N, C-alpha and C positions, 0 to 999 in steps of 0.2 A: 653401207647401211649400218646403223647402230642397233645394238641389241637392247630392247626395252623389256624389262620383266613385267609381267602382268601381276598386279597386286590382288591379293585375295580380298574379297568384299564381304566375306561372311562376318556378320556381327556376332560378337560374343555377348552372352547374357547370363545373369544368375537365374536360378530356378524361380518358378512362379511362387512357390512357398516362401523362398527367401525374400523376394520382392514384396510380397504381402506383409511379411514381418517388418521389413524396413519401412514401408509406407504406413503401416498401422502405428509403429512407434513414432514416426515423424509426425503423424496427425495428433497423437496423444501429447507429444512434446509441445507442439504448437498451441494446443488447447490450454495446457498448463501455463505456457508463457503469456497467452492472452489473459488468462485469469489473474496472473501476477500483475499485469498492467492495470487491470480493473481495480485490484486491491490497492495498488500504489496510489491511484487517483482517490479512492475512498480514504486511504490513510492521510493523504494531503488535506482532504476536506475536513477530516476529523481533527487533525492538528490545528487547522485554521479555526475551527469551532471552539476548541479548547482555549486557544489564545484569546478569542473574543470573550468567552465566558470568564476567563481570568481577568481580563480588562474590566468587564462589568462588575465582577466581585470586588476588585480594588476600588472602584468608584463607590460602590455601596458601603464598603468599609470606611472610606473617607467621610462619606455623608453621615454615617452613624457616629463616627468618632467626633465629628464636628458638633453633633447634637448632645452626645453623652460623655465625651471624653474617652480615654483609653479604657476599654472594658473587655471582659470575656463573656461571650454570649452562650447560654445553654440553648443549643439548637432544637431541643425537644420541646421546651415550653416557652422560650423567649426571655426567660429571666437572665439577669446579668450580674456580674460582680465587677466592681471597679478595680483597675490594675493600679496598685500603689507602687510608685517608683522608689 
């Protein structure tokens, strides 16, 4: 007959306070990571919107330049000065 040692089956565990600290911190970390994901999506949408606005602004500038030539526009009252080369 062979000798077989009986293994201990007692589970080792950290204290309940330590477990609560770890799980609370993990939950808070996951929350911040989720928020970062949402912010990244919002950032991507904002960058896209800025690109579209810049494209629209370029088109408006081209249209105005086609009508008036090269000008500097006063954005307060709409008056302009011709740009002399």
